[in-house]
DRENLO-760314 format. One record per residue (C-alpha): z negated, y, x negated. Coordinates in Angstrom, 2 decimals, always signed. Example, Ala and Ser with C-alpha at 12.3 -4.5 7.8 and 13.67 -1.06 7.14 Angstrom:
2
+---------+---------+---------+
:      up :   north :    east :
+---------+---------+---------+
:   -7.80 :   -4.50 :  -12.30 :
:   -7.14 :   -1.06 :  -13.67 :
+---------+---------+---------+
# end
This chain:
160
+---------+---------+---------+
:      up :   north :    east :
+---------+---------+---------+
: -137.08 :  +97.16 :  -62.98 :
: -134.80 : +100.07 :  -62.96 :
: -136.27 : +101.66 :  -65.42 :
: -136.78 :  +99.18 :  -67.83 :
: -133.20 :  +98.38 :  -67.97 :
: -132.66 : +102.01 :  -68.86 :
: -134.82 : +101.76 :  -71.44 :
: -133.77 :  +98.58 :  -72.74 :
: -130.09 : +100.01 :  -72.61 :
: -130.73 : +103.27 :  -74.34 :
: -132.54 : +100.83 :  -77.22 :
: -129.57 :  +99.03 :  -77.47 :
: -126.98 : +101.58 :  -77.63 :
: -129.43 : +103.55 :  -80.37 :
: -129.29 :  +99.86 :  -82.27 :
: -125.47 :  +99.71 :  -81.86 :
: -125.02 : +102.85 :  -83.58 :
: -127.74 : +102.10 :  -86.47 :
: -125.52 :  +99.12 :  -87.21 :
: -122.10 : +100.54 :  -86.79 :
: -123.59 : +103.33 :  -89.14 :
: -124.83 : +101.00 :  -91.67 :
: -121.62 :  +98.61 :  -91.82 :
: -119.53 : +102.25 :  -92.21 :
: -121.76 : +102.82 :  -95.21 :
: -121.60 :  +99.45 :  -96.86 :
: -118.27 :  +98.68 :  -98.54 :
: -118.72 :  +94.66 :  -98.51 :
: -119.64 :  +95.11 :  -94.52 :
: -116.28 :  +97.13 :  -94.18 :
: -113.62 :  +94.82 :  -96.04 :
: -115.51 :  +91.98 :  -94.01 :
: -114.82 :  +93.85 :  -90.60 :
: -110.78 :  +93.79 :  -92.07 :
: -111.02 :  +89.87 :  -90.78 :
: -109.72 :  +89.45 :  -87.19 :
: -112.63 :  +88.50 :  -85.12 :
: -115.07 :  +90.22 :  -87.27 :
: -116.40 :  +93.15 :  -85.95 :
: -119.67 :  +95.42 :  -87.19 :
: -122.13 :  +92.75 :  -85.51 :
: -121.07 :  +89.82 :  -87.23 :
: -120.10 :  +92.10 :  -90.26 :
: -123.90 :  +92.96 :  -90.35 :
: -125.14 :  +89.82 :  -89.65 :
: -123.15 :  +88.37 :  -92.40 :
: -124.60 :  +91.10 :  -94.76 :
: -128.07 :  +90.26 :  -93.66 :
: -127.88 :  +86.75 :  -93.64 :
: -126.00 :  +85.43 :  -96.58 :
: -128.09 :  +87.46 :  -99.81 :
: -126.45 :  +85.29 : -102.68 :
: -122.53 :  +84.11 : -101.14 :
: -121.71 :  +83.03 : -104.75 :
: -124.66 :  +80.40 : -104.93 :
: -122.01 :  +78.46 : -102.15 :
: -119.64 :  +76.64 : -103.79 :
: -116.86 :  +76.58 : -101.61 :
: -115.64 :  +78.36 :  -98.32 :
: -116.75 :  +74.53 :  -96.86 :
: -120.15 :  +75.01 :  -98.13 :
: -120.72 :  +77.94 :  -96.23 :
: -119.42 :  +76.75 :  -92.92 :
: -121.74 :  +73.62 :  -93.17 :
: -124.25 :  +75.85 :  -94.25 :
: -124.02 :  +77.96 :  -90.79 :
: -123.38 :  +74.38 :  -88.67 :
: -119.80 :  +74.96 :  -87.56 :
: -118.25 :  +72.03 :  -89.63 :
: -117.35 :  +68.81 :  -88.17 :
: -119.63 :  +65.56 :  -88.21 :
: -117.99 :  +62.96 :  -90.15 :
: -118.78 :  +59.15 :  -89.13 :
: -116.41 :  +57.66 :  -91.20 :
: -116.12 :  +54.08 :  -92.94 :
: -113.98 :  +51.80 :  -94.64 :
: -111.07 :  +54.45 :  -95.42 :
: -110.93 :  +55.23 :  -91.80 :
: -111.63 :  +59.35 :  -91.19 :
: -113.35 :  +59.67 :  -87.75 :
: -114.56 :  +63.23 :  -87.21 :
: -117.19 :  +64.60 :  -84.31 :
: -118.39 :  +67.72 :  -82.89 :
: -119.72 :  +70.37 :  -84.90 :
: -123.45 :  +69.56 :  -86.50 :
: -125.32 :  +72.34 :  -84.81 :
: -126.71 :  +72.50 :  -88.18 :
: -127.64 :  +75.83 :  -89.83 :
: -127.74 :  +79.42 :  -88.39 :
: -127.43 :  +79.33 :  -85.04 :
: -127.21 :  +83.01 :  -84.59 :
: -124.45 :  +83.67 :  -86.63 :
: -122.38 :  +80.46 :  -86.01 :
: -122.89 :  +82.20 :  -82.09 :
: -121.53 :  +85.33 :  -83.27 :
: -118.19 :  +83.69 :  -85.02 :
: -117.17 :  +81.51 :  -82.04 :
: -117.19 :  +84.59 :  -79.55 :
: -115.67 :  +86.23 :  -82.52 :
: -112.90 :  +83.29 :  -82.30 :
: -112.79 :  +82.99 :  -78.67 :
: -111.42 :  +87.20 :  -78.48 :
: -109.01 :  +86.52 :  -80.79 :
: -107.55 :  +83.70 :  -78.61 :
: -107.81 :  +86.08 :  -75.63 :
: -106.18 :  +88.21 :  -77.07 :
: -103.28 :  +85.70 :  -77.91 :
: -102.89 :  +85.10 :  -74.13 :
: -102.19 :  +88.85 :  -73.78 :
:  -99.51 :  +88.86 :  -76.21 :
: -101.00 :  +89.17 :  -79.74 :
:  -99.62 :  +86.92 :  -82.55 :
: -101.43 :  +84.03 :  -84.08 :
: -101.27 :  +81.84 :  -87.34 :
:  -98.91 :  +78.94 :  -86.93 :
: -101.80 :  +76.50 :  -87.44 :
: -103.86 :  +77.95 :  -84.09 :
: -100.70 :  +77.43 :  -81.70 :
: -100.25 :  +74.32 :  -83.21 :
: -103.75 :  +73.30 :  -82.29 :
: -103.93 :  +75.05 :  -78.94 :
: -100.99 :  +73.12 :  -77.72 :
: -103.03 :  +69.93 :  -78.77 :
: -106.61 :  +70.38 :  -78.41 :
: -108.93 :  +71.74 :  -75.87 :
: -109.65 :  +75.77 :  -76.21 :
: -113.27 :  +75.71 :  -77.35 :
: -112.67 :  +73.21 :  -79.80 :
: -109.92 :  +75.51 :  -81.00 :
: -112.34 :  +78.57 :  -81.16 :
: -114.56 :  +76.14 :  -83.16 :
: -111.73 :  +75.54 :  -85.96 :
: -110.86 :  +79.18 :  -85.94 :
: -114.50 :  +80.08 :  -86.76 :
: -114.68 :  +77.90 :  -89.04 :
: -111.85 :  +79.46 :  -90.82 :
: -113.15 :  +82.79 :  -90.32 :
: -116.25 :  +81.44 :  -92.13 :
: -114.59 :  +80.45 :  -95.18 :
: -111.99 :  +83.61 :  -95.47 :
: -115.76 :  +85.36 :  -95.20 :
: -116.93 :  +83.85 :  -98.14 :
: -113.42 :  +84.33 : -100.40 :
: -113.91 :  +87.99 :  -99.41 :
: -117.49 :  +87.95 : -100.50 :
: -117.17 :  +85.97 : -103.60 :
: -113.45 :  +87.24 : -104.44 :
: -113.47 :  +90.81 : -103.16 :
: -110.45 :  +92.26 : -101.62 :
: -109.22 :  +92.69 :  -97.95 :
: -107.99 :  +90.30 :  -95.53 :
: -104.23 :  +89.85 :  -95.60 :
: -102.96 :  +88.10 :  -92.64 :
: -100.82 :  +84.77 :  -93.34 :
:  -96.36 :  +85.53 :  -93.34 :
:  -96.11 :  +83.13 :  -90.69 :
:  -97.04 :  +83.99 :  -87.54 :
:  -96.23 :  +82.14 :  -84.22 :
:  -96.34 :  +82.96 :  -80.58 :
:  -99.14 :  +81.83 :  -77.99 :
+---------+---------+---------+
# end
């Protein structure tokens, strides 16, 4: 079993190296890694799964396609949002939530966050905030894919 684990570990390291090389060679994937919480694995997954980002009209459409949007149960003018739909690309959704969780963990160590995230942390559970941040990351990814450019951090940053 130890040999199998060592063999698998070596294969994983080789694949990680290939992914890192591919991301460094791809200009779009490099731009995606400028977003906090988006690393080479997420950038490579986005590039592999989203062939034509212009097919999505807005970033909200991309987030809904990934399955990271809250489910709406609205009636009579009263808006009620539930949990995320969990329909769509499970792998990309999971990676985005893991990336968002890493940002929140860094915030516990003193890294500054946008003001909206700080206020959300004060009101909502940790995982709800992580999903909201992952949703925002998906919308930012769409904007960078469609409009180009690199990520610019918001001007107002709050303390976690």
